[in-house]
C-alpha positions as CSV (number, residue, x, y, z in Angstrom):
1,M,0.0,0.0,0.0
2,L,2.9,2.4,0.7
3,K,4.0,2.1,-2.9
4,I,0.6,3.0,-4.1
5,I,0.3,6.0,-1.7
6,G,3.8,7.1,-2.8
7,L,2.7,6.9,-6.4
8,F,-0.4,9.1,-5.7
9,R,1.8,11.7,-3.9
10,K,4.3,11.7,-6.7
11,N,1.4,12.6,-9.0
12,G,0.3,15.4,-6.7
13,F,-2.6,13.7,-5.0
14,K,-3.1,14.2,-1.2
15,G,-6.0,13.0,0.8
16,E,-7.5,10.0,2.6
17,Y,-7.0,6.6,1.0
18,E,-10.2,4.7,1.9
19,T,-9.9,1.4,0.0
20,F,-7.4,-0.6,-2.1
21,T,-8.9,-3.4,-4.2
22,R,-6.8,-5.5,-6.6
23,S,-8.2,-5.3,-10.2
24,K,-9.6,-8.5,-11.6
25,E,-8.2,-7.6,-15.1
26,D,-4.6,-6.9,-14.1
27,A,-2.8,-8.4,-11.1
28,N,-0.5,-5.3,-10.9
29,E,-3.4,-2.8,-10.9
30,Y,-5.5,-1.6,-8.0
31,L,-8.7,0.3,-7.7
32,V,-8.3,3.0,-5.0
33,V,-10.9,5.3,-3.5
34,V,-9.4,8.6,-2.4
35,T,-11.0,11.6,-0.8
36,D,-9.2,14.8,-1.8
37,E,-7.8,16.7,1.2
38,N,-8.7,20.1,-0.2
39,T,-12.1,19.6,-1.9
40,H,-13.3,16.6,0.1
41,I,-14.5,15.0,-3.2
42,K,-14.3,11.2,-3.3
43,G,-12.9,9.7,-6.5
44,L,-12.1,6.3,-7.9
45,F,-8.7,5.8,-9.4
46,K,-6.7,3.0,-11.0
47,A,-3.1,2.7,-9.8
48,N,-0.5,0.5,-11.3
49,P,2.9,0.7,-9.5
50,S,4.6,-1.5,-12.1
51,K,3.8,1.1,-14.8
52,D,4.2,4.1,-12.5
53,M,0.7,5.1,-13.4
54,V,-2.4,6.6,-11.7
55,S,-5.5,7.4,-13.7
56,F,-8.8,9.0,-12.5
57,Q,-11.9,6.9,-13.2
58,H,-14.8,8.9,-11.8
59,V,-16.2,10.9,-8.9
60,L,-18.1,8.8,-6.3
61,N,-21.4,10.0,-4.9
62,E,-22.5,9.1,-1.4
63,S,-24.9,6.5,-2.9
64,D,-22.2,4.8,-5.1
65,P,-21.0,1.4,-3.8
66,V,-17.3,1.4,-2.8
67,A,-15.3,-1.4,-4.5
């Protein structure tokens, strides 16, 4: 998990990391729910430490199920 958090911080993201779920499509990829420290908006991201990549997927509403 520390590698993933480090990857987020390297890409300028700061906040609360709520869940880390391994992707079913790629064993090196994780789905991560993060609440931004400034805006308090919760978003779903894909993170792949082996590719040094973080990509935003979408904003989560309170009614959205968390992975």
